[in-house]
C-alpha positions in Angstrom: -36.7 -140.8 42.1 -38.0 -144.1 40.7 -35.7 -145.7 38.3 -37.4 -148.1 35.8 -36.5 -151.6 36.2 -36.4 -155.0 34.1 -39.5 -155.6 35.9 -41.5 -152.7 34.6 -41.1 -153.8 31.0 -40.4 -157.6 30.7 -42.8 -159.9 29.0 -43.8 -162.3 31.8 -45.7 -164.9 29.3 -42.7 -166.9 28.1 -42.7 -169.6 25.6 -40.3 -172.2 26.9 -38.9 -175.5 25.9 -37.6 -178.7 27.9 -34.0 -180.2 27.3 -35.5 -182.8 25.1 -37.7 -180.8 22.6 -36.9 -181.8 19.2 -35.6 -179.4 16.5 -38.7 -179.2 14.9 -40.9 -178.5 17.9 -38.8 -175.6 18.6 -38.9 -174.1 14.8 -42.9 -174.7 15.0 -42.9 -173.0 18.7 -40.9 -169.8 17.1 -43.1 -169.5 14.1 -46.1 -169.8 16.1 -45.5 -167.1 18.6 -43.7 -165.1 16.3 -40.5 -164.8 18.4 -36.9 -165.3 17.5 -35.5 -167.2 20.4 -36.7 -169.5 23.3 -35.3 -170.2 27.0 -34.5 -174.0 27.6 -35.7 -174.6 31.3 -35.6 -177.9 33.4 -38.5 -179.1 35.4 -38.1 -176.3 38.1 -38.0 -173.4 35.5 -34.4 -172.7 35.9 -33.1 -171.4 32.8 -30.6 -174.0 31.1 -29.6 -172.1 28.2 -31.4 -170.3 24.7 -32.0 -171.5 21.4 -32.1 -168.7 18.8 -32.8 -168.7 15.3 -28.9 -168.6 14.9 -28.6 -171.9 16.8 -31.0 -173.3 14.1 -30.1 -172.0 10.8 -26.7 -174.2 10.9 -29.1 -177.1 9.8 -30.6 -175.3 7.0 -27.0 -174.3 5.8 -25.0 -177.5 6.1 -27.4 -180.2 6.0 -26.3 -182.5 3.0 -23.1 -181.2 3.0 -19.9 -183.6 3.4 -17.8 -183.0 6.5 -14.7 -181.1 6.3 -11.6 -183.0 8.1 -10.4 -179.6 9.1 -12.7 -176.8 10.5 -12.0 -173.6 12.3 -13.7 -173.4 15.8 -16.6 -171.5 14.4 -17.2 -173.9 11.6 -16.9 -177.0 14.1 -19.6 -175.3 16.2 -21.9 -174.6 13.2 -21.4 -178.3 12.0 -22.3 -179.5 15.4 -25.2 -177.2 15.4 -26.3 -178.6 12.2 -26.3 -182.1 13.5 -28.3 -181.4 16.6 -31.7 -182.6 17.0 -32.6 -181.8 20.6 -32.8 -178.4 22.5 -29.9 -179.5 24.9 -27.7 -179.9 21.7 -28.9 -176.6 20.1 -28.9 -174.3 22.8 -26.2 -171.4 23.8 -25.5 -172.0 27.3 -24.9 -171.0 29.9 -27.4 -168.4 29.0 -26.9 -164.7 30.2 -29.9 -163.8 32.5 -31.0 -160.6 34.3 -33.2 -160.0 37.1 -36.5 -158.1 37.7 -34.8 -155.6 40.0 -32.0 -154.9 37.7 -32.1 -151.5 35.9 -32.8 -150.9 32.2 -29.3 -149.3 31.9 -27.8 -152.8 33.4 -29.7 -154.9 31.1 -29.0 -153.0 28.3 -25.0 -153.2 29.0 -25.2 -157.2 29.8 -27.1 -157.7 26.4 -24.4 -155.4 24.4 -21.4 -157.5 26.4 -23.2 -160.8 25.3 -24.1 -159.7 22.0 -27.6 -160.8 22.6 -31.0 -159.5 21.6 -32.8 -160.5 24.7 -32.3 -161.9 28.2 -34.3 -164.4 30.2 -35.2 -162.9 33.6 -35.0 -164.7 36.5 -35.8 -164.7 40.2 -33.2 -165.3 43.2 -33.2 -169.1 42.6 -32.5 -168.9 39.0 -36.4 -169.7 37.8 -37.5 -168.1 34.9 -40.2 -165.2 35.4 -40.0 -163.5 32.0 -38.1 -162.3 29.2 -36.6 -158.7 28.2 -35.8 -157.7 24.7 -34.0 -154.5 23.1 -37.5 -153.2 22.2 -38.6 -153.6 25.7 -35.9 -151.6 27.0 -36.9 -148.8 24.6 -40.4 -148.8 26.2 -38.9 -145.9 28.6 -39.0 -143.6 25.9 -42.6 -144.3 25.6 -43.1 -142.3 28.9 -45.6 -139.1 28.1 -43.8 -135.7 28.6 -45.8 -134.4 31.3 -44.9 -137.4 33.6 -41.2 -136.8 32.7 -41.8 -133.4 33.6 -43.6 -134.3 37.0 -40.6 -136.3 38.2 -38.0 -133.6 37.1 -39.8 -130.9 39.1 -40.9 -132.9 41.8 -38.2 -135.3 42.5 -35.1 -133.6 41.3 -35.5 -130.0 41.6 -38.2 -130.0 44.7 -36.9 -132.9 46.7 -33.5 -133.8 46.3 -32.2 -130.2 45.3 -34.9 -128.1 47.3 -35.2 -125.5 44.3 -38.3 -123.7 44.1 -40.3 -123.7 41.1 -39.8 -120.0 40.2 -36.0 -120.4 40.3 -35.9 -123.0 37.1 -38.5 -123.3 34.7 -38.8 -126.8 33.1 -40.4 -127.7 29.8 -40.5 -131.3 28.0 -40.9 -132.1 24.5 -40.3 -135.6 22.5 -38.7 -136.3 25.9 -36.1 -133.4 25.7 -35.9 -131.6 28.8 -35.1 -127.9 28.9 -33.8 -126.4 32.2 -34.0 -122.6 32.2 -33.5 -120.1 35.1 -30.9 -118.7 37.6 -29.2 -120.5 40.7 -26.8 -119.3 43.4 -24.0 -121.7 42.2 -22.6 -123.3 39.4 -22.6 -126.8 40.8 -26.0 -126.6 41.8 -27.0 -126.0 38.1 -24.8 -128.9 37.2 -26.2 -131.3 39.6 -29.7 -130.3 38.5 -28.9 -131.0 34.9 -26.9 -134.5 35.7 -29.8 -135.6 37.8 -32.4 -134.5 35.5 -30.9 -136.7 32.6 -31.2 -139.7 34.9 -35.0 -139.4 34.9 -36.6 -142.2 33.1 -37.8 -141.4 29.5 -35.6 -138.6 29.2 -33.6 -138.4 25.6 -31.5 -135.6 26.5 -31.5 -132.3 28.7 -30.8 -128.8 27.3 -29.1 -127.0 29.8 -30.4 -123.3 30.1 -29.3 -122.8 33.5 -27.3 -119.4 34.6 -25.7 -118.9 37.9 -24.5 -116.4 40.2 -21.1 -117.8 41.5 -18.6 -120.1 39.8 -17.8 -122.8 42.7 -16.2 -125.1 40.2 -12.6 -124.5 41.3 -13.6 -124.7 45.1 -14.7 -128.0 45.3 -11.7 -130.1 47.1 -12.2 -134.1 46.9 -12.0 -135.9 50.3 -9.6 -138.5 51.1 -10.0 -141.6 49.5 -11.4 -144.5 51.8 
């Protein structure tokens, strides 16, 4: 069962700037490309940081206002951004990045932890190969229902669990998978539902599988390694 990876949904044509890029150049680039952030890279395309609209706005907010002798940490950072003029001074660093081989779940968790809306995608040497946004991660849910059903039937039921087509009926509508049928054991039914939920593009699994034998209390975990 193939799991979608960042490389499947990322944008490979990435606008970048160097460390010495001026403030106005960055603003112009964001406007022309209709993007909200740009990676800062060195001559080897290694990602040094990211300049986002949030890094640029303090200049709009604070320019012309007097410096306050006492500032909270966040206010001091904003003041420094307002006084900055080059990418190296404006960027948020180090950049939170991901790799092409990362799963969409891993990328989503990384975005959530860092509180960012996009991640530069790098190779093993830290060189930029793309960028992935929150919107890109949602592309997995654009999969056609027929493709999702094929994966559930072929990969989950047949290949992994060895369940025949006549035992469990599978229907998919809007990414919602419904499983209906009868199996010999409760554990088999629960595994089928769990694995179906992991198929790329599945929004929800409706469990309609009945079973002949409840073996839930017969499972005894093995010793911890």
